[in-house]
HTML snippet that shows the backbone in 3Dmol.js (N, CA, C, O; Angstrom):
<script src="https://3Dmol.org/build/3Dmol-min.js"></script>
<div id="view" style="width:600px;height:400px;position:relative"></div>
<script>
const pdb = `
ATOM      1  N   MET A   1     -16.164  32.247  15.163  1.00  0.00           N
ATOM      2  CA  MET A   1     -15.870  31.733  13.708  1.00  0.00           C
ATOM      3  C   MET A   1     -16.462  31.960  12.488  1.00  0.00           C
ATOM      4  O   MET A   1     -15.812  32.015  11.444  1.00  0.00           O
ATOM      5  N   LYS A   2     -17.824  32.115  12.561  1.00  0.00           N
ATOM      6  CA  LYS A   2     -18.435  32.597  11.348  1.00  0.00           C
ATOM      7  C   LYS A   2     -18.096  34.054  10.834  1.00  0.00           C
ATOM      8  O   LYS A   2     -18.071  34.402   9.654  1.00  0.00           O
ATOM      9  N   LEU A   3     -17.825  34.890  12.012  1.00  0.00           N
ATOM     10  CA  LEU A   3     -17.385  36.273  11.605  1.00  0.00           C
ATOM     11  C   LEU A   3     -16.064  36.059  10.830  1.00  0.00           C
ATOM     12  O   LEU A   3     -16.003  36.635   9.744  1.00  0.00           O
ATOM     13  N   TYR A   4     -15.074  35.375  11.187  1.00  0.00           N
ATOM     14  CA  TYR A   4     -13.796  35.030  10.521  1.00  0.00           C
ATOM     15  C   TYR A   4     -14.082  34.727   9.045  1.00  0.00           C
ATOM     16  O   TYR A   4     -13.651  35.389   8.101  1.00  0.00           O
ATOM     17  N   ASN A   5     -14.927  33.553   8.962  1.00  0.00           N
ATOM     18  CA  ASN A   5     -15.074  32.993   7.501  1.00  0.00           C
ATOM     19  C   ASN A   5     -15.780  34.248   6.740  1.00  0.00           C
ATOM     20  O   ASN A   5     -15.303  34.382   5.614  1.00  0.00           O
ATOM     21  N   THR A   6     -16.749  35.164   7.038  1.00  0.00           N
ATOM     22  CA  THR A   6     -17.420  35.975   6.369  1.00  0.00           C
ATOM     23  C   THR A   6     -16.312  37.011   6.103  1.00  0.00           C
ATOM     24  O   THR A   6     -16.227  37.421   4.946  1.00  0.00           O
ATOM     25  N   ILE A   7     -15.600  37.406   6.862  1.00  0.00           N
ATOM     26  CA  ILE A   7     -14.533  38.576   6.555  1.00  0.00           C
ATOM     27  C   ILE A   7     -13.461  37.931   5.523  1.00  0.00           C
ATOM     28  O   ILE A   7     -13.085  38.644   4.592  1.00  0.00           O
ATOM     29  N   MET A   8     -12.962  36.637   5.644  1.00  0.00           N
ATOM     30  CA  MET A   8     -12.086  35.999   4.555  1.00  0.00           C
ATOM     31  C   MET A   8     -12.899  35.882   3.461  1.00  0.00           C
ATOM     32  O   MET A   8     -12.257  36.085   2.431  1.00  0.00           O
ATOM     33  N   SER A   9     -14.240  35.595   3.237  1.00  0.00           N
ATOM     34  CA  SER A   9     -14.945  35.425   1.975  1.00  0.00           C
ATOM     35  C   SER A   9     -14.746  36.683   1.234  1.00  0.00           C
ATOM     36  O   SER A   9     -14.333  36.779   0.078  1.00  0.00           O
ATOM     37  N   TYR A  10     -15.120  37.732   2.111  1.00  0.00           N
ATOM     38  CA  TYR A  10     -15.237  39.233   1.428  1.00  0.00           C
ATOM     39  C   TYR A  10     -13.659  39.636   1.053  1.00  0.00           C
ATOM     40  O   TYR A  10     -13.462  40.349   0.068  1.00  0.00           O
ATOM     41  N   PHE A  11     -12.621  39.196   1.805  1.00  0.00           N
ATOM     42  CA  PHE A  11     -11.485  39.477   1.529  1.00  0.00           C
ATOM     43  C   PHE A  11     -10.902  38.840  -0.019  1.00  0.00           C
ATOM     44  O   PHE A  11     -10.101  39.414  -0.757  1.00  0.00           O
ATOM     45  N   TRP A  12     -11.478  37.652  -0.232  1.00  0.00           N
ATOM     46  CA  TRP A  12     -10.834  37.012  -1.434  1.00  0.00           C
ATOM     47  C   TRP A  12     -11.477  37.685  -2.767  1.00  0.00           C
ATOM     48  O   TRP A  12     -11.034  37.780  -3.911  1.00  0.00           O
ATOM     49  N   LEU A  13     -13.005  38.222  -2.024  1.00  0.00           N
ATOM     50  CA  LEU A  13     -13.627  38.977  -3.382  1.00  0.00           C
ATOM     51  C   LEU A  13     -12.807  40.266  -3.556  1.00  0.00           C
ATOM     52  O   LEU A  13     -12.626  40.727  -4.683  1.00  0.00           O
ATOM     53  N   ALA A  14     -12.321  40.839  -2.481  1.00  0.00           N
ATOM     54  CA  ALA A  14     -11.747  42.221  -2.686  1.00  0.00           C
ATOM     55  C   ALA A  14     -10.334  42.012  -3.603  1.00  0.00           C
ATOM     56  O   ALA A  14     -10.022  42.823  -4.475  1.00  0.00           O
ATOM     57  N   VAL A  15      -9.651  41.002  -3.336  1.00  0.00           N
ATOM     58  CA  VAL A  15      -8.468  40.617  -3.813  1.00  0.00           C
ATOM     59  C   VAL A  15      -8.465  40.206  -5.319  1.00  0.00           C
ATOM     60  O   VAL A  15      -7.518  40.318  -6.097  1.00  0.00           O
ATOM     61  N   ALA A  16      -9.694  39.714  -5.576  1.00  0.00           N
ATOM     62  CA  ALA A  16     -10.079  39.420  -6.927  1.00  0.00           C
ATOM     63  C   ALA A  16     -10.373  40.470  -7.799  1.00  0.00           C
ATOM     64  O   ALA A  16      -9.955  40.587  -8.951  1.00  0.00           O
ATOM     65  N   THR A  17     -11.299  41.419  -7.042  1.00  0.00           N
ATOM     66  CA  THR A  17     -11.515  42.704  -7.891  1.00  0.00           C
ATOM     67  C   THR A  17     -10.306  43.594  -8.038  1.00  0.00           C
ATOM     68  O   THR A  17     -10.115  44.193  -9.096  1.00  0.00           O
ATOM     69  N   VAL A  18      -9.419  43.709  -6.930  1.00  0.00           N
ATOM     70  CA  VAL A  18      -8.169  44.550  -7.110  1.00  0.00           C
ATOM     71  C   VAL A  18      -7.555  43.870  -8.227  1.00  0.00           C
ATOM     72  O   VAL A  18      -7.430  44.539  -9.252  1.00  0.00           O
ATOM     73  N   THR A  19      -7.159  42.711  -8.235  1.00  0.00           N
ATOM     74  CA  THR A  19      -6.176  42.073  -9.127  1.00  0.00           C
ATOM     75  C   THR A  19      -6.805  42.177 -10.420  1.00  0.00           C
ATOM     76  O   THR A  19      -6.067  42.365 -11.387  1.00  0.00           O
ATOM     77  N   PHE A  20      -8.170  42.076 -10.611  1.00  0.00           N
ATOM     78  CA  PHE A  20      -8.744  42.052 -11.805  1.00  0.00           C
ATOM     79  C   PHE A  20      -8.510  43.727 -12.489  1.00  0.00           C
ATOM     80  O   PHE A  20      -8.186  43.848 -13.670  1.00  0.00           O
ATOM     81  N   VAL A  21      -8.657  44.582 -11.860  1.00  0.00           N
ATOM     82  CA  VAL A  21      -8.702  45.900 -12.303  1.00  0.00           C
ATOM     83  C   VAL A  21      -7.170  46.311 -12.393  1.00  0.00           C
ATOM     84  O   VAL A  21      -6.816  47.145 -13.226  1.00  0.00           O
ATOM     85  N   SER A  22      -6.202  45.670 -11.461  1.00  0.00           N
ATOM     86  CA  SER A  22      -4.857  46.245 -11.786  1.00  0.00           C
ATOM     87  C   SER A  22      -4.186  45.717 -12.860  1.00  0.00           C
ATOM     88  O   SER A  22      -3.260  46.315 -13.408  1.00  0.00           O
ATOM     89  N   VAL A  23      -4.656  44.449 -13.258  1.00  0.00           N
ATOM     90  CA  VAL A  23      -4.062  43.794 -14.390  1.00  0.00           C
ATOM     91  C   VAL A  23      -4.642  44.284 -15.861  1.00  0.00           C
ATOM     92  O   VAL A  23      -3.979  44.373 -16.894  1.00  0.00           O
ATOM     93  N   THR A  24      -6.009  44.570 -15.699  1.00  0.00           N
ATOM     94  CA  THR A  24      -6.441  45.207 -16.888  1.00  0.00           C
ATOM     95  C   THR A  24      -5.881  46.624 -17.207  1.00  0.00           C
ATOM     96  O   THR A  24      -5.840  47.035 -18.367  1.00  0.00           O
ATOM     97  N   TYR A  25      -5.481  47.309 -16.220  1.00  0.00           N
ATOM     98  CA  TYR A  25      -4.974  48.698 -16.254  1.00  0.00           C
ATOM     99  C   TYR A  25      -3.560  48.541 -16.781  1.00  0.00           C
ATOM    100  O   TYR A  25      -3.097  49.260 -17.667  1.00  0.00           O
ATOM    101  N   LEU A  26      -2.869  47.508 -16.152  1.00  0.00           N
ATOM    102  CA  LEU A  26      -1.698  47.154 -16.909  1.00  0.00           C
ATOM    103  C   LEU A  26      -1.559  46.598 -18.320  1.00  0.00           C
ATOM    104  O   LEU A  26      -0.585  46.813 -19.041  1.00  0.00           O
ATOM    105  N   CYS A  27      -2.552  45.911 -18.631  1.00  0.00           N
ATOM    106  CA  CYS A  27      -2.645  45.396 -20.292  1.00  0.00           C
ATOM    107  C   CYS A  27      -2.939  46.551 -20.993  1.00  0.00           C
ATOM    108  O   CYS A  27      -2.403  46.609 -22.100  1.00  0.00           O
ATOM    109  N   ILE A  28      -3.646  47.505 -20.669  1.00  0.00           N
ATOM    110  CA  ILE A  28      -4.149  48.694 -21.306  1.00  0.00           C
ATOM    111  C   ILE A  28      -2.893  49.528 -21.740  1.00  0.00           C
ATOM    112  O   ILE A  28      -2.568  49.818 -22.892  1.00  0.00           O
ATOM    113  N   THR A  29      -2.197  49.882 -20.457  1.00  0.00           N
ATOM    114  CA  THR A  29      -1.035  50.791 -20.456  1.00  0.00           C
ATOM    115  C   THR A  29       0.127  50.400 -21.137  1.00  0.00           C
ATOM    116  O   THR A  29       0.699  51.160 -21.919  1.00  0.00           O
ATOM    117  N   GLU A  30       0.622  48.937 -20.818  1.00  0.00           N
ATOM    118  CA  GLU A  30       1.936  48.408 -21.129  1.00  0.00           C
ATOM    119  C   GLU A  30       1.804  47.022 -22.140  1.00  0.00           C
ATOM    120  O   GLU A  30       2.692  46.183 -22.293  1.00  0.00           O
ATOM    121  N   GLY A  31       0.741  47.018 -22.646  1.00  0.00           N
ATOM    122  CA  GLY A  31       0.455  45.787 -23.551  1.00  0.00           C
ATOM    123  C   GLY A  31      -0.146  44.565 -23.134  1.00  0.00           C
ATOM    124  O   GLY A  31       0.399  43.999 -22.187  1.00  0.00           O
ATOM    125  N   PHE A  32      -1.129  44.051 -23.628  1.00  0.00           N
ATOM    126  CA  PHE A  32      -1.790  42.794 -23.373  1.00  0.00           C
ATOM    127  C   PHE A  32      -1.182  41.697 -23.294  1.00  0.00           C
ATOM    128  O   PHE A  32      -1.404  40.896 -22.386  1.00  0.00           O
ATOM    129  N   GLU A  33      -0.255  41.485 -24.314  1.00  0.00           N
ATOM    130  CA  GLU A  33       0.734  40.215 -24.238  1.00  0.00           C
ATOM    131  C   GLU A  33       1.473  40.296 -23.046  1.00  0.00           C
ATOM    132  O   GLU A  33       1.957  39.224 -22.681  1.00  0.00           O
ATOM    133  N   LYS A  34       1.667  41.173 -22.415  1.00  0.00           N
ATOM    134  CA  LYS A  34       2.778  40.988 -21.398  1.00  0.00           C
ATOM    135  C   LYS A  34       2.060  40.618 -20.188  1.00  0.00           C
ATOM    136  O   LYS A  34       2.744  40.048 -19.338  1.00  0.00           O
ATOM    137  N   TYR A  35       0.948  40.797 -19.946  1.00  0.00           N
ATOM    138  CA  TYR A  35       0.104  40.860 -18.472  1.00  0.00           C
ATOM    139  C   TYR A  35      -0.936  40.033 -18.616  1.00  0.00           C
ATOM    140  O   TYR A  35      -1.683  39.890 -17.648  1.00  0.00           O
ATOM    141  N   VAL A  36      -1.182  39.375 -19.754  1.00  0.00           N
ATOM    142  CA  VAL A  36      -2.552  38.596 -19.777  1.00  0.00           C
ATOM    143  C   VAL A  36      -2.489  37.278 -19.003  1.00  0.00           C
ATOM    144  O   VAL A  36      -3.527  36.735 -18.623  1.00  0.00           O
ATOM    145  N   SER A  37      -1.247  36.747 -18.759  1.00  0.00           N
ATOM    146  CA  SER A  37      -1.337  35.581 -17.906  1.00  0.00           C
ATOM    147  C   SER A  37      -1.373  36.136 -16.400  1.00  0.00           C
ATOM    148  O   SER A  37      -1.275  35.201 -15.605  1.00  0.00           O
ATOM    149  N   ASN A  38      -1.451  37.007 -15.969  1.00  0.00           N
ATOM    150  CA  ASN A  38      -1.791  37.522 -14.608  1.00  0.00           C
ATOM    151  C   ASN A  38      -3.257  37.490 -14.425  1.00  0.00           C
ATOM    152  O   ASN A  38      -3.642  37.650 -13.267  1.00  0.00           O
ATOM    153  N   TYR A  39      -3.996  37.346 -15.184  1.00  0.00           N
ATOM    154  CA  TYR A  39      -5.523  37.023 -15.012  1.00  0.00           C
ATOM    155  C   TYR A  39      -5.804  35.931 -14.203  1.00  0.00           C
ATOM    156  O   TYR A  39      -6.715  36.031 -13.382  1.00  0.00           O
ATOM    157  N   VAL A  40      -5.248  35.037 -14.291  1.00  0.00           N
ATOM    158  CA  VAL A  40      -5.159  33.839 -13.618  1.00  0.00           C
ATOM    159  C   VAL A  40      -5.202  34.066 -12.007  1.00  0.00           C
ATOM    160  O   VAL A  40      -5.800  33.213 -11.351  1.00  0.00           O
ATOM    161  N   PHE A  41      -4.657  35.072 -11.389  1.00  0.00           N
ATOM    162  CA  PHE A  41      -4.437  35.275 -10.141  1.00  0.00           C
ATOM    163  C   PHE A  41      -6.105  35.749  -9.756  1.00  0.00           C
ATOM    164  O   PHE A  41      -6.688  35.276  -8.781  1.00  0.00           O
ATOM    165  N   SER A  42      -6.587  36.514 -10.471  1.00  0.00           N
ATOM    166  CA  SER A  42      -7.926  36.999 -10.253  1.00  0.00           C
ATOM    167  C   SER A  42      -8.691  35.881 -10.122  1.00  0.00           C
ATOM    168  O   SER A  42      -9.255  35.662  -9.050  1.00  0.00           O
ATOM    169  N   PHE A  43      -8.824  34.959 -11.271  1.00  0.00           N
ATOM    170  CA  PHE A  43      -9.711  33.897 -11.426  1.00  0.00           C
ATOM    171  C   PHE A  43      -9.572  33.131 -10.189  1.00  0.00           C
ATOM    172  O   PHE A  43     -10.590  32.808  -9.577  1.00  0.00           O
ATOM    173  N   VAL A  44      -8.148  32.737  -9.661  1.00  0.00           N
ATOM    174  CA  VAL A  44      -8.211  31.907  -8.542  1.00  0.00           C
ATOM    175  C   VAL A  44      -8.719  32.580  -7.177  1.00  0.00           C
ATOM    176  O   VAL A  44      -9.259  31.910  -6.297  1.00  0.00           O
ATOM    177  N   ALA A  45      -8.550  33.647  -7.099  1.00  0.00           N
ATOM    178  CA  ALA A  45      -9.087  34.384  -5.721  1.00  0.00           C
ATOM    179  C   ALA A  45     -10.710  34.569  -6.032  1.00  0.00           C
ATOM    180  O   ALA A  45     -11.444  34.760  -5.063  1.00  0.00           O
ATOM    181  N   LEU A  46     -11.227  34.520  -7.238  1.00  0.00           N
ATOM    182  CA  LEU A  46     -12.654  34.658  -7.287  1.00  0.00           C
ATOM    183  C   LEU A  46     -13.059  33.168  -7.162  1.00  0.00           C
ATOM    184  O   LEU A  46     -14.054  32.974  -6.465  1.00  0.00           O
ATOM    185  N   ALA A  47     -12.602  32.329  -7.587  1.00  0.00           N
ATOM    186  CA  ALA A  47     -12.698  30.789  -7.230  1.00  0.00           C
ATOM    187  C   ALA A  47     -12.729  30.354  -5.829  1.00  0.00           C
ATOM    188  O   ALA A  47     -13.465  29.454  -5.426  1.00  0.00           O
ATOM    189  N   THR A  48     -11.852  31.063  -5.048  1.00  0.00           N
ATOM    190  CA  THR A  48     -11.594  30.876  -3.652  1.00  0.00           C
ATOM    191  C   THR A  48     -12.846  31.548  -2.739  1.00  0.00           C
ATOM    192  O   THR A  48     -13.294  31.115  -1.678  1.00  0.00           O
ATOM    193  N   PHE A  49     -13.229  32.644  -3.431  1.00  0.00           N
ATOM    194  CA  PHE A  49     -14.605  33.077  -2.801  1.00  0.00           C
ATOM    195  C   PHE A  49     -15.596  32.417  -2.918  1.00  0.00           C
ATOM    196  O   PHE A  49     -16.318  32.227  -1.939  1.00  0.00           O
ATOM    197  N   PHE A  50     -15.874  31.920  -4.088  1.00  0.00           N
ATOM    198  CA  PHE A  50     -17.027  30.993  -4.082  1.00  0.00           C
ATOM    199  C   PHE A  50     -17.086  29.608  -3.587  1.00  0.00           C
ATOM    200  O   PHE A  50     -18.180  29.122  -3.299  1.00  0.00           O
ATOM    201  N   VAL A  51     -16.004  28.938  -3.466  1.00  0.00           N
ATOM    202  CA  VAL A  51     -15.812  27.818  -2.846  1.00  0.00           C
ATOM    203  C   VAL A  51     -15.799  28.015  -1.298  1.00  0.00           C
ATOM    204  O   VAL A  51     -16.342  27.153  -0.608  1.00  0.00           O
ATOM    205  N   LYS A  52     -15.204  29.113  -0.703  1.00  0.00           N
ATOM    206  CA  LYS A  52     -15.608  29.374   0.656  1.00  0.00           C
ATOM    207  C   LYS A  52     -17.040  29.582   0.884  1.00  0.00           C
ATOM    208  O   LYS A  52     -17.654  28.953   1.747  1.00  0.00           O
ATOM    209  N   ARG A  53     -17.589  30.474   0.105  1.00  0.00           N
ATOM    210  CA  ARG A  53     -19.074  30.500   0.532  1.00  0.00           C
ATOM    211  C   ARG A  53     -19.956  29.492   0.332  1.00  0.00           C
ATOM    212  O   ARG A  53     -21.014  29.390   0.953  1.00  0.00           O
ATOM    213  N   TRP A  54     -19.497  28.582  -0.679  1.00  0.00           N
ATOM    214  CA  TRP A  54     -20.187  27.059  -0.713  1.00  0.00           C
ATOM    215  C   TRP A  54     -20.097  26.232   0.563  1.00  0.00           C
ATOM    216  O   TRP A  54     -21.021  25.644   1.125  1.00  0.00           O
ATOM    217  N   MET A  55     -18.840  26.293   0.909  1.00  0.00           N
ATOM    218  CA  MET A  55     -18.606  25.564   2.131  1.00  0.00           C
ATOM    219  C   MET A  55     -19.160  26.177   3.356  1.00  0.00           C
ATOM    220  O   MET A  55     -19.548  25.379   4.209  1.00  0.00           O
ATOM    221  N   MET A  56     -19.257  27.266   3.575  1.00  0.00           N
ATOM    222  CA  MET A  56     -19.846  28.097   4.636  1.00  0.00           C
ATOM    223  C   MET A  56     -21.290  27.565   4.721  1.00  0.00           C
ATOM    224  O   MET A  56     -21.616  27.024   5.778  1.00  0.00           O
ATOM    225  N   LYS A  57     -22.303  27.671   3.600  1.00  0.00           N
ATOM    226  CA  LYS A  57     -23.424  27.156   3.526  1.00  0.00           C
ATOM    227  C   LYS A  57     -23.497  25.710   3.676  1.00  0.00           C
ATOM    228  O   LYS A  57     -24.451  25.309   4.343  1.00  0.00           O
ATOM    229  N   ARG A  58     -22.681  24.818   3.190  1.00  0.00           N
ATOM    230  CA  ARG A  58     -22.737  23.427   3.512  1.00  0.00           C
ATOM    231  C   ARG A  58     -22.548  23.028   4.889  1.00  0.00           C
ATOM    232  O   ARG A  58     -23.217  22.131   5.403  1.00  0.00           O
ATOM    233  N   MET A  59     -21.517  23.774   5.584  1.00  0.00           N
ATOM    234  CA  MET A  59     -21.399  23.609   6.803  1.00  0.00           C
ATOM    235  C   MET A  59     -22.340  24.009   7.877  1.00  0.00           C
ATOM    236  O   MET A  59     -22.488  23.391   8.931  1.00  0.00           O
ATOM    237  N   GLY A  60     -22.962  25.086   7.529  1.00  0.00           N
ATOM    238  CA  GLY A  60     -24.151  25.558   8.223  1.00  0.00           C
ATOM    239  C   GLY A  60     -25.582  24.558   8.050  1.00  0.00           C
ATOM    240  O   GLY A  60     -26.359  24.350   8.982  1.00  0.00           O
ATOM    241  N   ASN A  61     -25.717  24.086   6.880  1.00  0.00           N
ATOM    242  CA  ASN A  61     -26.608  23.005   6.915  1.00  0.00           C
ATOM    243  C   ASN A  61     -26.179  21.627   7.511  1.00  0.00           C
ATOM    244  O   ASN A  61     -27.056  20.793   7.736  1.00  0.00           O
ATOM    245  N   HIS A  62     -25.041  21.387   7.743  1.00  0.00           N
ATOM    246  CA  HIS A  62     -24.599  20.158   8.300  1.00  0.00           C
ATOM    247  C   HIS A  62     -24.638  20.533   9.880  1.00  0.00           C
ATOM    248  O   HIS A  62     -25.206  19.659  10.536  1.00  0.00           O
ATOM    249  N   THR A  63     -24.262  21.407  10.484  1.00  0.00           N
ATOM    250  CA  THR A  63     -24.458  21.838  11.522  1.00  0.00           C
ATOM    251  C   THR A  63     -26.063  21.864  12.096  1.00  0.00           C
ATOM    252  O   THR A  63     -26.253  21.505  13.258  1.00  0.00           O
ATOM    253  N   GLN A  64     -27.056  22.237  11.370  1.00  0.00           N
ATOM    254  CA  GLN A  64     -28.329  22.165  11.472  1.00  0.00           C
ATOM    255  C   GLN A  64     -28.921  20.928  11.592  1.00  0.00           C
ATOM    256  O   GLN A  64     -29.772  20.696  12.451  1.00  0.00           O
ATOM    257  N   PHE A  65     -28.453  19.956  10.633  1.00  0.00           N
ATOM    258  CA  PHE A  65     -28.838  18.628  10.647  1.00  0.00           C
ATOM    259  C   PHE A  65     -28.421  17.926  11.886  1.00  0.00           C
ATOM    260  O   PHE A  65     -29.171  17.133  12.456  1.00  0.00           O
ATOM    261  N   MET A  66     -27.091  18.246  12.352  1.00  0.00           N
ATOM    262  CA  MET A  66     -26.730  17.538  13.644  1.00  0.00           C
ATOM    263  C   MET A  66     -27.504  18.143  14.930  1.00  0.00           C
ATOM    264  O   MET A  66     -27.620  17.439  15.933  1.00  0.00           O
ATOM    265  N   LYS A  67     -28.014  19.407  14.893  1.00  0.00           N
ATOM    266  CA  LYS A  67     -28.964  19.615  15.880  1.00  0.00           C
ATOM    267  C   LYS A  67     -30.161  18.955  15.970  1.00  0.00           C
ATOM    268  O   LYS A  67     -30.556  18.431  17.012  1.00  0.00           O
ATOM    269  N   ASP A  68     -30.935  18.952  14.630  1.00  0.00           N
ATOM    270  CA  ASP A  68     -31.980  18.355  14.564  1.00  0.00           C
ATOM    271  C   ASP A  68     -31.973  16.819  14.940  1.00  0.00           C
ATOM    272  O   ASP A  68     -32.943  16.364  15.546  1.00  0.00           O
ATOM    273  N   GLN A  69     -31.038  16.108  14.640  1.00  0.00           N
ATOM    274  CA  GLN A  69     -30.700  14.629  14.893  1.00  0.00           C
ATOM    275  C   GLN A  69     -30.428  14.663  16.469  1.00  0.00           C
ATOM    276  O   GLN A  69     -30.908  13.732  17.116  1.00  0.00           O
ATOM    277  N   ALA A  70     -29.857  15.440  17.006  1.00  0.00           N
ATOM    278  CA  ALA A  70     -29.662  15.527  18.489  1.00  0.00           C
ATOM    279  C   ALA A  70     -30.918  15.558  19.366  1.00  0.00           C
ATOM    280  O   ALA A  70     -31.197  14.860  20.341  1.00  0.00           O
ATOM    281  N   ASN A  71     -31.727  16.713  18.672  1.00  0.00           N
ATOM    282  CA  ASN A  71     -33.168  16.876  19.306  1.00  0.00           C
ATOM    283  C   ASN A  71     -34.052  15.535  19.076  1.00  0.00           C
ATOM    284  O   ASN A  71     -34.696  15.020  19.990  1.00  0.00           O
ATOM    285  N   ASN A  72     -34.010  15.029  17.756  1.00  0.00           N
ATOM    286  CA  ASN A  72     -34.944  13.759  17.677  1.00  0.00           C
ATOM    287  C   ASN A  72     -34.565  12.691  18.614  1.00  0.00           C
ATOM    288  O   ASN A  72     -35.458  12.014  19.124  1.00  0.00           O
ATOM    289  N   ASN A  73     -33.424  12.491  18.869  1.00  0.00           N
ATOM    290  CA  ASN A  73     -32.518  11.353  19.830  1.00  0.00           C
ATOM    291  C   ASN A  73     -32.991  11.743  21.191  1.00  0.00           C
ATOM    292  O   ASN A  73     -33.288  10.741  21.842  1.00  0.00           O
ATOM    293  N   GLU A  74     -33.165  12.893  21.858  1.00  0.00           N
ATOM    294  CA  GLU A  74     -33.653  13.499  23.100  1.00  0.00           C
ATOM    295  C   GLU A  74     -35.072  13.086  23.105  1.00  0.00           C
ATOM    296  O   GLU A  74     -35.538  12.505  24.085  1.00  0.00           O
ATOM    297  N   ALA A  75     -35.823  13.372  22.003  1.00  0.00           N
ATOM    298  CA  ALA A  75     -37.365  13.094  22.117  1.00  0.00           C
ATOM    299  C   ALA A  75     -37.590  11.660  22.378  1.00  0.00           C
ATOM    300  O   ALA A  75     -38.511  11.405  23.154  1.00  0.00           O
ATOM    301  N   GLU A  76     -36.981  10.760  21.921  1.00  0.00           N
ATOM    302  CA  GLU A  76     -37.227   9.110  21.702  1.00  0.00           C
ATOM    303  C   GLU A  76     -37.211   8.812  23.079  1.00  0.00           C
ATOM    304  O   GLU A  76     -37.361   7.651  23.461  1.00  0.00           O
TER     305      GLU A  76
END
`;
const viewer = $3Dmol.createViewer("view");
viewer.addModel(pdb, "pdb");
viewer.setStyle({}, {cartoon: {color: "spectrum"}});
viewer.zoomTo();
viewer.render();
</script>
């Protein structure tokens, strides 16, 4: 599951990058007013990347806490 989460995290980063570059190209070639609203998709993908990364760290810390707690209960 960790590999899947890592792959999906970088997938969202790639989507954000490709979307940002594509929208920037379209804004330059066809007009800024026409495509400026599409930057939202890039920012949503980037936010998804950071939230996923944060949740992965949080889950790792929680898993470690649960292991430590189980080891403390066995020692007693």
